[in-house]
N, C-alpha and C positions, 0 to 999 in steps of 0.2 A: 283689775290689779290694785294691791294695796299701795299706797303712796309711800308709806314709811318703810316699806320692804322688811318687815319684821311680823312674825307670827305671835298670836296671843299664846298664852299658857295652854289654853284648850287645844288650839290648833297644833301647837308643838307636841302635846302628848299624843294626839291623833296621828299625827305624821310619823312620830317615832314608833308607835305601834305598828302602823302599816309597814314601814321599812323593816322592823325587827320581824315581822311575820313573813315578809319576803326573803329576809336573809336566812331564816330557818327553813323556808320551803325550797330554796335554790342554792343548797350548800356548794355544789359543784361550781358556781361561780367565784367562790371566795374562800377556797381551802386554806387551812391554817390561819384564818382571820378569826378575831374574837369581837362578838357584838359589843360587848361592854366597852371595849377600847374606842370602837367606832362611835358608839353613843355619846361616849364623853367628848369626842372630838366635834361631833354635830352640835352638842349643847353648848360648846363654847364658840360657835359660829352662827349667831342667829341670822345673818344675812344669807350664808349658805343654805341654811334651813329653809329659808323663804324660797330661795331658787329651787330646792329640791321639791318643795309644795307646789310650785309652778310647774315643774316637770310632771308631778304627779297629777294636778288636775287638769292638765292638758293631755292626759292618756299616755304618758311615757313609762309609767311603773318603774321608776329608778331603782337601781340596785348597785350595790358596791362590787366591783370586778377587779380591782387591783389595788396595790399599795405601792406607792412610790418611796422607797427608802430614802432617797436623796433629799426630798423636799418633806418627808414626813406627812404625806397626804394621801388619803384615801380616795379612789377614782370611781365615780359613780356614772354609769351609762343608762340611758333609756333602754329598758330591757322588755318592753311590751312586744308581743309576738308579731305584731303588725306595726307599721309606721304610726306614731302617735295620731290618733283620731282627730284632735282638736288642733293640730298644726298642719293640716293637709291643705291643698290647693293654694299653696303659696309659691310665687316665683323665687328665684335665688337671692337676689339683693335689690336694694333700693334704686340703683341704676336700672336694673331690668324692670322693676315696676314702674318707675317713671317714664320708661321709654314706651310702655303700653298706651296706646290711644284710647282704646275702648275695651270693655270686658275685663277690667283690671281686678286682680284677686284682692282680697282685704288686707294682705300683708306680704312681706317678703321674709324669707328664711333667716338671713343674717341680722335683720333688725330686730325681729321677734326674739331670737337667741340672746342677743344682747340685752334687750329689755328685761328678760328672765334671768339674766346673769350667767349663762352657759355659753359653751362653744359647741359647734357642730362637729360631729365625727369626721376625722379624715379617713382616707382609705385603709390605712394600716389598722387604725381603731376599729373600723367597720369589720374588716376580716378578723381581727381578734375576737370581737363581739361574737361573730358566726362560729368560733371554735367553742362557745360556752352554750350553744343551743342552736336552733334553726329559727331565723327571724326574716321578716319580709318575704314570706312564701306567696303572698298575694298582692302586696305593695312594694313600694320602693322608698328610698331615703336619699335626699340630696346629701352630698359630702363636700367637705372643703375642696375647693377647686384651685388648681395652680394659677397664678397670675396670668401665665401665658395663654391659658386656655380661655380665661375670663376676658381677657383683653380682645379677644376675637369673637366675643358674644356667646361663648359657650359656658356650660356649667355641667358638672359631673353628678351622676347619682348611681346607687347600687341596690341590687336585690338579690335574693337567693332563689335560683330555679335549677331543677335537675340536680340537686345536690351540690351545686356550684355557685360561688359568689361571682356576680358579673359587675363590670363597671361599665357605665354607658355615659352618653353624652346627650345634651339637649340645648337649645336656645336658653339662655339664663332667664328669659322674660316667659318661658312657658310654665304652665302649671297644671296639676292633674289631681282629681279626687282621691288617687290612691298614692299620692306621693307627699310625704312630709319631710321631716329631718329628725335625727336622733342627736340628743345632746350629751356632753360630757361636762361634769362638774368635779373639780378637785377640792377636797375638804381636809 
């Protein structure tokens, strides 16, 4: 990861091109939004562009999915068909990672999300994402877990099977090759 958390001019141009192409390809995700307004907002937020690039290079395929009028922010979610490939096999949080005596994964979801400047989706956001397409048909994604569940050692994840979104639980220190997390970023 870049230590300065800012993209070069070339990297910025390349990322904006990718995001614009994705925006045009998936218009159902952002009806009534204008790319020029989104691009302007992105160009004025270099740190957020860096975070979007981190989402992109880790396999998330970020796309704008909403606009928050109150905060005047565009909302980006990871919209890859399956959970982001380069974020799989992570346990839920640092406490869970530290509790493993052996076979530790390389990282945990909450730490990695924080490092790249995003949050993980909560259940409501995950269900909203599923209204925009079909995601996680073969994989699953960790979601924000209520403190009460986490205090008892658990963590939540979701997937889509049988045309239904399911919410499950696991020990927070578990990790699987088919489970990652989906990020949300407001710009």
